[in-house]
C-alpha positions in Angstrom: -4.6 8.0 4.3 -3.8 11.6 3.2 -0.5 13.1 2.3 0.2 16.6 3.4 2.9 18.9 2.0 4.3 21.4 4.4 5.5 24.6 2.7 8.3 25.8 4.9 11.2 27.7 3.4 11.1 29.3 0.0 13.7 26.8 -1.2 11.4 23.9 -0.4 8.4 25.5 -2.0 10.4 26.2 -5.2 11.6 22.6 -5.2 8.1 21.2 -4.9 6.7 23.5 -7.5 9.4 22.5 -9.9 8.6 18.8 -9.4 4.9 19.4 -10.1 5.6 21.3 -13.2 8.2 18.8 -14.4 7.6 15.4 -12.9 10.4 13.7 -14.9 14.0 14.7 -14.4 17.2 13.3 -15.9 19.6 12.6 -13.0 23.4 12.6 -13.2 23.3 8.8 -13.3 21.5 8.9 -16.6 18.2 7.6 -15.3 15.0 9.5 -15.8 13.2 9.7 -12.5 9.4 10.3 -12.5 8.0 12.0 -9.4 5.2 10.3 -7.6 4.6 12.3 -4.4 6.2 14.5 -1.8 5.5 15.4 1.8 7.5 17.2 4.5 9.8 14.1 5.0 10.0 12.2 1.7 9.8 12.6 -2.1 9.2 9.4 -4.1 10.3 8.7 -7.6 10.6 5.7 -10.0 12.5 5.1 -13.2 10.2 3.7 -15.9 13.0 2.7 -18.2 14.3 0.3 -15.5 11.1 -1.7 -15.2 11.2 -5.1 -16.8 9.4 -8.4 -16.6 11.3 -11.3 -15.0 8.6 -14.1 -15.2 5.2 -14.6 -16.8 2.3 -17.0 -16.6 -0.8 -17.8 -18.6 -4.2 -16.4 -18.0 -7.5 -18.3 -18.4 -7.8 -16.6 -21.8 -4.5 -18.0 -22.9 -2.7 -14.6 -22.7 0.6 -13.9 -21.0 0.6 -12.0 -17.8 3.7 -10.9 -15.8 4.2 -12.6 -12.5 7.5 -11.0 -11.4 8.6 -7.5 -12.3 11.7 -5.5 -11.3 12.3 -1.8 -11.3 14.3 1.0 -9.6 12.9 3.5 -7.1 14.3 6.6 -5.4 13.5 8.3 -2.2 14.8 11.7 -1.2 14.8 12.9 2.4 14.3 16.1 4.3 16.2 16.4 7.6 13.2 14.9 9.4 12.8 12.1 6.9 16.5 11.3 7.1 16.3 11.3 10.9 13.4 8.9 10.8 15.0 6.6 8.2 18.3 6.4 10.2 16.3 5.5 13.3 14.1 2.9 11.5 17.1 1.2 9.9 19.2 1.4 13.1 22.2 2.8 11.2 23.1 5.8 13.4 26.5 4.3 13.9 27.1 4.5 10.1 25.3 7.7 9.2 25.9 9.9 12.3 23.9 12.9 11.2 20.6 13.2 9.3 22.2 16.1 7.4 24.5 13.6 5.6 21.6 11.5 4.1 20.2 13.0 0.9 18.6 10.1 -1.0 18.3 6.4 -1.5 18.0 4.2 -4.6 16.7 0.7 -4.5 16.0 -2.2 -6.8 12.7 -3.8 -6.1 10.8 -6.9 -7.3 7.0 -7.0 -7.3 4.4 -9.7 -7.8 1.0 -8.3 -9.1 -1.0 -11.5 -8.3 -0.1 -11.3 -4.6 0.5 -7.5 -4.2 4.0 -8.3 -2.9 7.1 -6.0 -3.0 10.6 -7.0 -2.1 13.7 -4.9 -1.9 16.6 -6.6 -3.8 19.1 -4.0 -2.8 19.2 -0.4 -1.5 21.9 2.2 -1.3 21.9 5.5 0.6 23.8 8.6 -0.7 24.8 12.0 0.4 24.1 15.1 -1.7 27.3 14.7 -3.7 26.3 11.1 -4.7 28.8 9.4 -2.4 27.6 6.0 -1.0 26.9 6.2 2.8 25.5 2.7 3.4 24.0 -0.2 1.4 21.9 -3.2 2.3 21.0 -6.4 0.5 17.8 -8.4 -0.1 14.9 -7.7 2.2 11.7 -9.6 3.1 8.6 -9.6 0.9 5.9 -7.2 2.1 2.2 -7.1 1.0 1.1 -3.7 -0.2 -1.7 -2.0 1.5 -2.6 1.5 2.7 -0.2 1.2 5.6 2.9 0.5 3.6 5.3 3.3 2.7 6.2 1.5 -0.6 2.6 1.3 -2.0 3.0 4.1 -4.6 6.2 2.5 -5.9 4.4 -0.8 -6.3 1.5 0.8 -8.1 3.7 2.8 -10.5 5.8 -0.3 -11.5 2.6 -2.4 -12.0 1.1 0.4 -14.1 4.2 0.6 -16.3 3.6 -3.0 -17.4 -0.2 -3.5 -17.2 -1.7 0.0 -17.5 -4.7 -1.0 -15.4 -4.8 2.1 -13.2 -3.3 1.0 -9.9 -2.1 4.5 -9.0 -5.4 6.0 -10.0 -7.4 3.6 -7.9 -5.0 4.0 -5.0 -5.5 7.8 -5.1 -9.2 7.8 -5.9 -11.7 9.4 -3.5 -13.8 6.3 -3.5 -10.9 3.9 -2.9 -12.6 2.9 0.4 -16.2 1.7 0.2 -18.6 1.4 3.2 -19.5 -2.2 3.8 -21.8 -1.6 6.8 -22.3 0.6 9.8 -24.4 0.1 13.0 -25.2 2.3 16.0 -26.2 0.7 19.3 -28.7 2.2 21.7 -25.8 3.2 23.9 -24.4 5.4 21.1 -21.5 3.2 20.2 -21.0 3.1 16.5 -19.3 0.5 14.4 -18.2 1.1 10.8 -16.5 -1.2 8.4 -14.9 -0.1 5.1 -13.1 -2.1 2.4 -10.1 -1.1 0.3 -11.0 -1.6 -3.3 -7.4 -1.1 -4.5 -6.5 -4.3 -2.7 -9.4 -6.4 -4.0 -8.7 -9.4 -6.1 -10.7 -12.5 -6.8 -9.3 -16.0 -6.5 -11.9 -18.5 -7.4 -14.9 -17.9 -5.2 -12.9 -15.8 -2.8 -12.7 -12.0 -2.8 -9.6 -11.0 -1.0 -9.1 -7.5 0.4 -8.0 -5.3 3.4 -10.7 -3.9 5.6 -10.7 -1.1 8.3 -13.1 -1.3 11.2 -13.7 1.5 13.7 -15.7 1.4 16.9 -16.4 4.8 18.5 -18.2 5.7 21.6 -21.2 8.2 21.9 -18.7 11.1 22.1 -17.0 10.0 18.8 -13.8 8.8 20.5 -12.2 5.7 19.0 -12.3 2.7 21.4 -11.3 0.0 18.9 -9.7 -0.2 15.4 -9.1 -3.3 13.3 -7.1 -3.5 10.1 -7.3 -6.9 8.6 -6.9 -8.9 5.4 -10.0 -10.9 4.6 -11.1 -13.7 2.3 -14.8 -13.7 1.6 -16.4 -16.7 -0.2 -19.0 -14.8 -2.2 -21.3 -17.7 -3.2 -21.2 -19.4 0.2 -21.4 -16.3 2.3 -18.5 -17.1 4.6 -15.4 -15.2 5.5 -12.1 -15.7 7.3 -9.4 -13.3 8.6 -6.0 -14.0 7.0 -4.0 -11.6 9.1 -4.4 -8.2 10.7 -3.8 -5.9 13.6 -5.9 -4.6 16.4 -5.8 -1.2 18.3 -7.1 -0.2 21.6 -6.4 2.9 23.8 -4.8 0.8 26.5 -2.5 -1.5 24.4 -2.0 0.3 21.1 -1.5 -1.9 18.0 -1.3 -5.6 18.6 -1.6 -8.7 16.3 -5.2 -9.6 15.6 -6.6 -12.8 17.0 -10.1 -13.3 15.5 -10.9 -16.3 17.7 -11.5 -18.6 14.7 -7.8 -19.5 14.1 -8.1 -18.5 10.4 -11.1 -20.7 9.8 -14.1 -19.6 7.7 -17.2 -18.5 9.6 -20.7 -18.1 8.3 -22.0 -14.5 7.8 -25.3 -14.5 9.7 -28.4 -13.5 7.9 -30.1 -10.2 8.9 -26.9 -9.2 10.7 -25.1 -6.0 9.7 -22.3 -8.1 8.2 -24.8 -9.4 5.6 -25.1 -5.9 4.2 -21.4 -6.0 3.7 -21.6 -9.3 1.9 -24.3 -7.9 -0.4 -22.1 -4.9 -1.1 -19.1 -7.1 -1.9 -21.1 -9.3 -4.2 -22.3 -6.2 -6.1 -18.8 -4.8 -6.4 -17.3 -8.1 -7.6 -20.0 -8.4 -10.3 -19.9 -4.7 -11.3 -16.1 -4.5 -11.4 -15.3 -8.0 -12.5 -12.5 -6.8 -14.8 -10.8 -5.0 -11.9 -11.0 -7.8 -9.3 -9.6 -10.4 -11.8 -6.8 -8.2 -13.1 -3.5 -10.1 -13.5 -5.3 -13.3 -12.6 -3.7 -16.5 -13.9 -5.3 -19.7 -15.1 
């Protein structure tokens, strides 16, 4: 996933350059907002001083690790971003023009052990700071590369643990190749794994994977985005959840045919190369995959 910044008017360019030169800014509300990223629709910030631990648990080493963390985040909108937000929230009857919506501030709760983020409350403002609309508690969402809130999650986690969530999320080698195979027909299948989502729970390595199938001309004919649990010693895996894309039907819920049960990874199959790669990663980066792990 790449973020592109469109340099339009001189005003927008000056604004973005100012953010990059001075990522922390004291707002009128007294909070210091630290800039995370910007594109042509949204700019994302978080307030480190608002981050605090709600609950903790014990690790295997007897140390304390946070299990629930709260913090405040801020999103500012361009006209296009405001338009998209109003449409997604279905609040056009309240905010009748995108030009009214300037920014939103939300209180969020995160769980590092499960990569979950939940909005506790969110308020939308105009440029003068007047409240346009507010909403209460939202549902929990698991953070992965397809989630808008992933940077907020990583920044809040890093404020408490300092383990490099943001750095790993933005790293060039965030995605590692598990296996690829090209058939005689020219159809090529490639599977990559998101190392930023990897965590080990007992014998299982849990992560999100991206599978692409392309024809001989390089056109995508199938895409899968799924959360997997791979039992490393046993060499088995199961699909926890996911989505499937095809040119005809677009994105649909993924049905792997095993109803969530584990299946054996066949020897000498392309998938076995992926298993070997995962075992090597889990051993070589054991500190990373067991970060935040409780007893």
